MIBATI-522175 format. One record per atom (N, C-alpha, C): residue in one letter; x, y, z; residue number from 1. Coordinates in Angstrom, 1 decimal. Example, Ala and Ser with C-alpha at 12.3 -4.5 7.8 and 13.67 -1.06 7.14 Angstrom:
BEGIN
SITE  res  xx  yy  zz  n
SITE  a  13.2  -5.7  7.8  1
SITE  a  12.3  -4.5  7.8  1
SITE  a  13.2  -3.3  7.8  1
SITE  s  12.8  -2.2  7.1  2
SITE  s  13.7  -1.1  7.1  2
SITE  s  12.9  0.0  7.9  2
! end
This chain:
BEGIN
SITE  res  xx  yy  zz  n
SITE  x  -4.7  27.9  32.2  1
SITE  x  -6.1  27.4  32.4  1
SITE  x  -7.0  28.1  31.4  1
SITE  x  -7.9  27.4  30.8  2
SITE  x  -8.9  27.9  29.8  2
SITE  x  -10.3  27.6  30.3  2
SITE  x  -11.2  28.5  29.9  3
SITE  x  -12.6  28.2  30.2  3
SITE  x  -13.3  27.9  28.8  3
SITE  x  -14.3  27.0  28.8  4
SITE  x  -15.1  26.7  27.7  4
SITE  x  -16.5  26.9  28.0  4
SITE  x  -17.2  27.8  27.2  5
SITE  x  -18.6  28.0  27.4  5
SITE  x  -19.5  27.3  26.4  5
SITE  x  -20.5  26.7  26.8  6
SITE  x  -21.5  26.0  26.0  6
SITE  x  -22.9  26.6  26.2  6
SITE  x  -23.7  26.7  25.2  7
SITE  x  -25.1  27.1  25.3  7
SITE  x  -25.9  25.9  25.1  7
SITE  x  -26.9  25.7  26.0  8
SITE  x  -27.9  24.6  25.8  8
SITE  x  -29.3  25.3  25.8  8
SITE  x  -30.1  25.0  24.8  9
SITE  x  -31.5  25.5  24.8  9
SITE  x  -32.4  24.2  24.9  9
SITE  x  -33.4  24.3  25.8  10
SITE  x  -34.3  23.2  26.0  10
SITE  x  -35.7  23.8  25.8  10
SITE  x  -36.5  23.2  24.9  11
SITE  x  -37.9  23.7  24.7  11
SITE  x  -38.9  22.7  25.4  11
SITE  x  -39.7  23.3  26.3  12
SITE  x  -40.7  22.4  27.0  12
SITE  x  -41.8  23.3  27.5  12
SITE  x  -43.0  22.7  27.7  13
SITE  x  -44.1  23.5  28.3  13
SITE  x  -43.8  23.8  29.8  13
SITE  x  -43.2  22.8  30.5  14
SITE  x  -42.9  23.0  31.9  14
SITE  x  -41.6  22.2  32.2  14
SITE  x  -40.8  22.8  33.0  15
SITE  x  -39.5  22.1  33.3  15
SITE  x  -39.0  22.6  34.7  15
SITE  x  -38.4  21.7  35.5  16
SITE  x  -37.8  22.1  36.7  16
SITE  x  -36.4  22.4  36.5  16
SITE  x  -36.0  23.7  36.4  17
SITE  x  -34.7  24.1  36.0  17
SITE  x  -33.6  23.6  37.0  17
SITE  x  -33.9  23.5  38.2  18
SITE  x  -32.9  23.0  39.2  18
SITE  x  -32.6  21.6  39.0  18
SITE  x  -33.5  20.7  38.6  19
SITE  x  -33.3  19.3  38.3  19
SITE  x  -32.4  19.3  37.0  19
SITE  x  -32.7  20.1  36.0  20
SITE  x  -31.9  20.1  34.8  20
SITE  x  -30.4  20.6  35.1  20
SITE  x  -30.3  21.6  35.9  21
SITE  x  -29.0  22.1  36.3  21
SITE  x  -28.2  21.0  36.9  21
SITE  x  -28.8  20.4  37.9  22
SITE  x  -28.1  19.3  38.7  22
SITE  x  -27.7  18.1  37.8  22
SITE  x  -28.6  17.8  36.8  23
SITE  x  -28.3  16.6  35.9  23
SITE  x  -27.2  16.9  35.0  23
SITE  x  -27.2  18.1  34.4  24
SITE  x  -26.1  18.5  33.5  24
SITE  x  -24.8  18.6  34.3  24
SITE  x  -24.8  19.2  35.5  25
SITE  x  -23.6  19.4  36.3  25
SITE  x  -23.0  18.0  36.6  25
SITE  x  -23.9  17.1  37.1  26
SITE  x  -23.4  15.8  37.5  26
SITE  x  -22.8  15.0  36.4  26
SITE  x  -23.4  15.1  35.2  27
SITE  x  -22.9  14.3  34.0  27
SITE  x  -21.6  14.9  33.6  27
SITE  x  -21.4  16.2  33.7  28
SITE  x  -20.1  16.8  33.4  28
SITE  x  -19.0  16.4  34.4  28
SITE  x  -19.3  16.5  35.6  29
SITE  x  -18.4  16.2  36.7  29
SITE  x  -17.9  14.7  36.6  29
SITE  x  -18.9  13.8  36.2  30
SITE  x  -18.5  12.4  36.1  30
SITE  x  -17.7  12.1  34.9  30
SITE  x  -17.8  12.9  33.8  31
SITE  x  -17.1  12.6  32.6  31
SITE  x  -15.8  13.4  32.3  31
SITE  x  -15.5  14.4  33.1  32
SITE  x  -14.4  15.3  32.9  32
SITE  x  -13.2  14.9  33.8  32
SITE  x  -12.0  15.3  33.4  33
SITE  x  -10.8  15.0  34.3  33
SITE  x  -11.0  15.6  35.7  33
SITE  x  -10.3  14.9  36.6  34
SITE  x  -10.4  15.4  38.0  34
SITE  x  -9.7  16.8  38.1  34
SITE  x  -10.3  17.7  38.9  35
SITE  x  -9.8  19.0  39.1  35
SITE  x  -10.4  20.0  38.1  35
SITE  x  -11.3  19.6  37.3  36
SITE  x  -12.0  20.5  36.3  36
SITE  x  -13.2  21.1  37.1  36
SITE  x  -13.3  22.5  37.0  37
SITE  x  -14.3  23.2  37.6  37
SITE  x  -15.5  23.3  36.7  37
SITE  x  -16.7  23.1  37.2  38
SITE  x  -18.0  23.2  36.4  38
SITE  x  -19.0  24.1  37.1  38
SITE  x  -19.5  25.0  36.3  39
SITE  x  -20.6  25.9  36.8  39
SITE  x  -21.8  25.7  35.8  39
SITE  x  -23.0  25.4  36.3  40
SITE  x  -24.1  25.3  35.5  40
SITE  x  -25.2  26.1  36.1  40
SITE  x  -25.8  27.0  35.4  41
SITE  x  -26.9  27.9  35.9  41
SITE  x  -27.9  28.2  34.8  41
SITE  x  -29.1  28.3  35.2  42
SITE  x  -30.2  28.6  34.2  42
SITE  x  -30.1  30.1  33.9  42
SITE  x  -30.3  30.4  32.6  43
SITE  x  -30.2  31.8  32.2  43
SITE  x  -31.6  32.5  32.1  43
SITE  x  -32.6  31.8  32.3  44
SITE  x  -34.0  32.4  32.3  44
SITE  x  -34.9  31.6  31.5  44
SITE  x  -36.1  32.1  31.4  45
SITE  x  -37.2  31.5  30.7  45
SITE  x  -37.8  32.5  29.7  45
SITE  x  -38.0  32.1  28.5  46
SITE  x  -38.6  33.0  27.5  46
SITE  x  -39.9  32.4  27.0  46
SITE  x  -40.9  33.2  27.1  47
SITE  x  -42.3  32.8  26.6  47
SITE  x  -42.4  33.4  25.2  47
SITE  x  -42.9  32.6  24.2  48
SITE  x  -43.0  33.0  22.8  48
SITE  x  -44.5  33.1  22.5  48
SITE  x  -44.8  34.0  21.6  49
SITE  x  -46.1  34.0  20.9  49
SITE  x  -46.1  32.8  19.9  49
SITE  x  -47.2  32.5  19.3  50
SITE  x  -47.3  31.4  18.4  50
SITE  x  -46.3  31.6  17.2  50
SITE  x  -46.3  32.8  16.6  51
SITE  x  -45.4  33.1  15.5  51
SITE  x  -44.0  33.2  16.0  51
SITE  x  -43.7  33.8  17.1  52
SITE  x  -42.4  33.8  17.6  52
SITE  x  -41.8  32.5  17.9  52
SITE  x  -42.6  31.5  18.4  53
SITE  x  -42.2  30.2  18.6  53
SITE  x  -41.8  29.5  17.3  53
SITE  x  -42.6  29.7  16.2  54
SITE  x  -42.3  29.1  14.9  54
SITE  x  -40.9  29.6  14.4  54
SITE  x  -40.7  30.9  14.6  55
SITE  x  -39.4  31.4  14.2  55
SITE  x  -38.2  30.8  15.0  55
SITE  x  -38.4  30.9  16.3  56
SITE  x  -37.3  30.4  17.2  56
SITE  x  -37.1  28.9  17.0  56
SITE  x  -38.2  28.1  16.9  57
SITE  x  -38.1  26.7  16.6  57
SITE  x  -37.3  26.4  15.4  57
SITE  x  -37.5  27.2  14.4  58
SITE  x  -36.7  27.0  13.1  58
SITE  x  -35.3  27.4  13.3  58
SITE  x  -35.0  28.5  13.9  59
SITE  x  -33.6  29.0  14.0  59
SITE  x  -32.8  28.3  15.1  59
SITE  x  -33.4  28.0  16.2  60
SITE  x  -32.6  27.3  17.3  60
SITE  x  -32.6  25.8  17.1  60
SITE  x  -33.7  25.2  16.7  61
SITE  x  -33.7  23.7  16.7  61
SITE  x  -33.8  23.1  15.3  61
SITE  x  -33.9  24.0  14.3  62
SITE  x  -33.9  23.5  12.9  62
SITE  x  -35.1  22.8  12.5  62
SITE  x  -36.2  23.1  13.2  63
SITE  x  -37.5  22.4  12.8  63
SITE  x  -38.4  23.5  12.2  63
SITE  x  -38.6  23.3  10.9  64
SITE  x  -39.4  24.2  10.1  64
SITE  x  -40.9  23.9  10.1  64
SITE  x  -41.7  24.7  9.5  65
SITE  x  -43.2  24.4  9.5  65
SITE  x  -43.5  23.1  8.8  65
SITE  x  -42.7  22.7  7.7  66
SITE  x  -42.9  21.5  7.0  66
SITE  x  -42.7  20.3  8.0  66
SITE  x  -41.6  20.3  8.7  67
SITE  x  -41.3  19.2  9.6  67
SITE  x  -42.3  19.1  10.8  67
SITE  x  -42.7  20.3  11.2  68
SITE  x  -43.6  20.3  12.4  68
SITE  x  -45.1  20.1  11.9  68
SITE  x  -45.4  20.3  10.7  69
SITE  x  -46.7  20.1  10.2  69
SITE  x  -47.7  21.1  10.5  69
SITE  x  -47.2  22.3  10.8  70
SITE  x  -48.2  23.4  11.2  70
SITE  x  -48.1  24.6  10.2  70
SITE  x  -47.7  24.4  9.0  71
SITE  x  -47.6  25.5  8.0  71
SITE  x  -48.9  25.9  7.6  71
SITE  x  -49.0  27.1  7.0  72
SITE  x  -50.2  27.7  6.5  72
SITE  x  -50.6  26.9  5.2  72
SITE  x  -51.9  26.5  5.1  73
SITE  x  -52.4  25.7  4.1  73
SITE  x  -53.1  26.5  3.0  73
SITE  x  -52.7  27.7  2.7  74
SITE  x  -53.4  28.5  1.7  74
SITE  x  -53.1  27.9  0.3  74
SITE  x  -54.1  28.1  -0.6  75
SITE  x  -53.9  27.6  -2.0  75
SITE  x  -53.6  28.8  -2.8  75
SITE  x  -52.8  28.6  -3.9  76
SITE  x  -52.4  29.6  -4.8  76
SITE  x  -53.6  29.9  -5.7  76
SITE  x  -53.9  31.1  -5.9  77
SITE  x  -55.0  31.5  -6.8  77
SITE  x  -54.4  32.6  -7.8  77
SITE  x  -55.0  32.6  -9.0  78
SITE  x  -54.6  33.6  -9.9  78
SITE  x  -55.7  34.6  -10.0  78
SITE  x  -55.3  35.8  -9.7  79
SITE  x  -56.3  36.9  -9.8  79
SITE  x  -56.0  37.8  -11.0  79
SITE  x  -57.0  38.2  -11.7  80
SITE  x  -56.8  39.1  -12.8  80
SITE  x  -57.5  40.4  -12.6  80
SITE  x  -56.9  41.5  -13.0  81
SITE  x  -57.5  42.8  -12.8  81
SITE  x  -58.2  43.2  -14.1  81
SITE  x  -59.3  43.8  -13.9  82
SITE  x  -60.1  44.3  -15.1  82
SITE  x  -60.2  45.8  -15.0  82
SITE  x  -59.9  46.4  -16.1  83
SITE  x  -60.0  47.9  -16.2  83
SITE  x  -61.4  48.3  -16.7  83
SITE  x  -62.1  49.1  -15.9  84
SITE  x  -63.4  49.5  -16.3  84
SITE  x  -63.3  50.9  -16.8  84
SITE  x  -63.8  51.2  -18.0  85
SITE  x  -63.7  52.5  -18.6  85
SITE  x  -65.1  53.2  -18.6  85
! end
């Protein structure tokens, strides 16, 4: 017998984790061979700061600031230094 572990990350402002657990479990039970054991449980909730969410969104979901449209809009300027004697 082997076990297979899968990680699922879901980003949402609000979510009923019990409903999600039941939905995932039921879809697995219906699609896997008879006699397969399935355990689905929530691992917890993580709250992100604005910057932390941008990093996590990019790393976990592959959505960068360009795709999300919330990148910094600073313009490039050239500064020159002047030596005063």
